[in-house]
C-alpha positions in Angstrom: -24.0 -18.8 -15.5 -27.5 -17.8 -14.2 -29.9 -15.4 -15.9 -29.0 -12.5 -13.5 -25.3 -12.6 -14.4 -26.3 -12.9 -18.1 -28.3 -9.6 -17.8 -25.4 -8.2 -16.0 -22.9 -9.2 -18.6 -25.1 -8.0 -21.5 -25.4 -4.5 -19.8 -21.7 -4.2 -19.3 -21.0 -5.3 -22.9 -23.6 -2.7 -24.0 -21.6 -0.1 -22.1 -18.3 -1.1 -23.2 -19.4 -1.1 -26.8 -21.0 2.2 -26.8 -18.0 3.7 -25.5 -16.0 2.5 -28.5 -18.8 3.6 -30.9 -18.8 7.3 -29.8 -18.3 9.7 -32.3 -14.5 10.5 -32.8 -13.6 14.1 -32.4 -10.9 15.9 -34.5 -7.5 15.6 -32.9 -6.1 18.7 -31.3 -2.9 20.3 -32.2 -1.1 18.2 -29.6 -2.5 15.1 -31.2 -3.9 14.1 -27.7 -6.4 11.3 -27.7 -9.3 11.6 -25.4 -10.0 8.6 -23.2 -13.5 7.2 -23.8 -15.9 8.2 -21.1 -17.8 5.4 -19.2 -21.6 5.6 -19.5 -23.6 6.0 -16.4 -24.5 4.4 -14.1 -20.8 3.0 -14.5 -17.8 4.9 -13.3 -14.8 3.0 -14.0 -13.5 0.3 -16.3 -10.2 -1.4 -16.7 -9.4 -4.6 -18.7 -6.4 -6.7 -17.6 -5.3 -9.7 -19.8 -3.1 -12.0 -17.6 -2.5 -14.4 -20.5 -3.8 -15.3 -23.9 -7.5 -15.8 -23.5 -7.6 -14.8 -19.9 -9.2 -11.3 -19.4 -10.4 -9.6 -16.4 -12.7 -6.6 -16.8 -13.0 -4.6 -13.6 -16.0 -1.9 -13.4 -17.6 -0.1 -10.8 -21.2 1.5 -10.7 -23.7 3.3 -8.7 -26.1 6.1 -8.8 -26.8 9.0 -6.4 -23.3 8.9 -4.7 -19.6 9.1 -5.5 -18.3 7.5 -2.3 -20.3 4.3 -2.2 -21.3 1.7 -4.8 -20.3 -1.6 -6.2 -17.6 -3.3 -8.1 -17.6 -6.4 -10.5 -14.7 -8.4 -11.8 -15.7 -10.1 -15.2 -13.5 -13.0 -16.0 -13.6 -14.1 -19.6 -12.0 -17.4 -20.3 -12.3 -17.3 -24.1 -10.2 -20.5 -24.6 -12.7 -22.6 -22.3 -15.7 -20.5 -23.2 -16.3 -19.9 -19.6 -17.6 -16.4 -18.0 -17.8 -15.6 -14.4 -18.6 -12.6 -12.3 -17.2 -11.6 -8.9 -19.1 -8.8 -7.1 -18.5 -6.6 -3.9 -19.5 -3.6 -2.1 -17.2 -0.5 -2.8 -16.2 2.2 -0.3 -14.9 5.2 -2.1 -13.9 5.5 -5.8 -11.6 2.9 -7.7 -8.3 4.7 -8.7 -6.4 1.7 -10.2 -6.4 -2.1 -10.6 -3.2 -4.3 -10.4 -2.4 -7.7 -11.3 0.2 -9.8 -9.6 1.4 -13.5 -8.6 2.8 -12.6 -5.2 2.9 -16.2 -4.0 4.2 -17.5 -7.4 1.6 -20.4 -7.7 0.5 -19.6 -11.1 -2.8 -18.1 -10.1 -3.4 -14.5 -10.7 -4.3 -11.9 -8.0 -6.6 -8.9 -8.9 -6.1 -5.9 -6.6 -8.6 -3.1 -6.7 -7.4 0.1 -5.1 -10.1 2.6 -4.0 -9.8 5.9 -2.3 -12.3 6.9 0.4 -12.5 10.0 2.6 -13.3 10.6 6.3 -10.8 12.9 8.1 -8.1 11.9 5.7 -7.9 10.4 2.1 -7.4 6.8 3.0 -6.9 3.8 0.8 -8.4 0.4 0.6 -7.5 -2.7 -1.3 -10.0 -5.3 -2.5 -8.1 -8.4 -3.2 -9.0 -11.7 -5.0 -7.0 -14.6 -6.2 -8.2 -16.6 -9.1 -7.8 -20.4 -9.6 -9.4 -21.2 -13.0 -13.0 -20.0 -12.5 -13.0 -19.6 -8.8 -12.3 -16.6 -6.9 -10.8 -16.5 -3.3 -11.3 -13.2 -1.4 -8.2 -12.2 0.3 -8.2 -9.9 3.6 -5.9 -7.1 2.9 -4.3 -6.0 6.3 -5.0 -2.8 7.9 -2.1 -0.4 9.1 -0.8 -1.2 12.4 -0.5 1.6 15.1 3.1 2.3 14.4 2.7 2.2 10.6 -0.3 4.6 11.0 1.7 7.2 12.8 1.8 10.4 10.8 -0.5 8.9 8.0 -2.7 11.1 6.3 -3.5 9.3 2.9 -2.1 10.1 -0.4 -1.0 6.6 -1.0 0.9 5.3 -3.9 0.7 1.7 -4.8 2.6 -0.2 -7.6 4.0 -3.6 -8.4 7.7 -4.4 -8.2 9.3 -7.8 -8.5 5.9 -9.6 -7.9 5.3 -7.6 -4.8 2.7 -5.0 -3.9 4.6 -1.7 -2.9 2.8 0.9 -0.7 4.3 4.1 0.1 2.9 7.5 1.6 4.2 10.8 2.9 4.7 11.1 6.7 3.1 14.2 8.6 4.1 15.5 12.1 0.6 14.5 13.4 -2.7 13.1 12.4 -5.0 15.9 12.4 -5.9 18.6 10.0 -3.1 20.9 11.1 -0.4 18.3 10.6 2.3 19.2 8.1 4.5 16.8 5.9 7.9 16.1 7.1 9.4 15.2 3.8 9.9 11.6 4.7 7.9 8.6 3.3 6.9 5.3 4.6 7.3 2.4 2.4 5.6 -1.2 2.8 6.0 -4.5 0.8 3.1 -6.8 0.7 3.6 -10.6 -0.2 1.3 -13.6 0.0 1.7 -16.8 1.7 -1.1 -19.4 1.9 -3.5 -16.8 0.9 -2.5 -14.7 3.7 -0.9 -11.3 3.3 2.7 -10.5 4.7 3.9 -7.0 5.4 7.6 -6.0 5.5 8.7 -2.3 6.1 11.3 -1.2 3.7 11.8 2.3 4.8 14.0 2.8 8.0 11.5 5.1 9.5 8.9 3.4 11.4 7.2 5.3 14.1 8.8 8.5 14.4 10.0 11.2 11.8 12.2 12.9 14.5 15.8 11.9 15.0 16.7 10.1 18.0 18.5 12.3 20.7 22.2 11.6 20.9 23.2 9.9 24.3 26.4 10.8 25.6 28.4 7.9 26.9 29.7 8.3 30.4 33.5 9.0 30.6 35.4 6.2 32.2 36.5 6.9 35.8 39.8 8.2 36.2 42.3 6.5 38.5 43.8 8.5 41.2 47.5 8.6 40.8 49.9 9.7 43.7 52.9 11.4 42.4 56.4 10.0 43.2 57.4 13.0 45.4 54.2 12.6 47.5 54.9 8.9 48.0 58.6 9.7 49.2 57.2 12.3 51.7 54.9 9.7 53.1 57.7 7.3 53.5 60.0 9.8 55.3 57.2 10.7 57.7 56.8 6.9 58.6 60.5 6.5 59.3 60.6 9.6 61.5 57.7 8.1 63.5 59.6 4.9 64.1 62.7 6.7 65.3 60.9 8.6 67.9 59.3 5.5 69.2 
């Protein structure tokens, strides 16, 4: 670990320790316990223990703006007495962090969810797979054109059966006047050879309106000739022959 990382780790440790040593306020009538505030310039902190002795502390920090900054994943291998830091630029604010093993190879994936804002409240995922003390950055796929139709943010992510599930409400358009249709689009993300796979779970894919019902053409009716008409045609033929 180089000198820069040592200083960074010391600063983060001081921040976390100071949060824990804050003066405790008396509990309210509802016995609610307030979550310790993160000291500036840090904005977010969450510790994930994937196994005994293997902990990942995810923090974000930055001064002067709430929409841009940086994040760090602090890996503590207390069994091997090894400590590593993975950093990156952050767009938006971190809303949550998830731990999964989507490719079931025994190496944990740390997924950082952030929420940004331009014309809509969009979501971003920063993904890393850790193999011992090495971190591999994974490229999280963007929504395709069909998946993005009616998208205006407000994503909900969660882990189910080792996969990352993403769902969001569908609107009748993509501009500020669009209204929710009441339907949701649901996607499932997996991992294969460090590449994400995407499967759409919801039946709705590109259009929230029901498809028009196409009436099937009625089968052509065969023209039938009545027996009386056939008899008259036969008598007429016989009369013509007699005249000849």
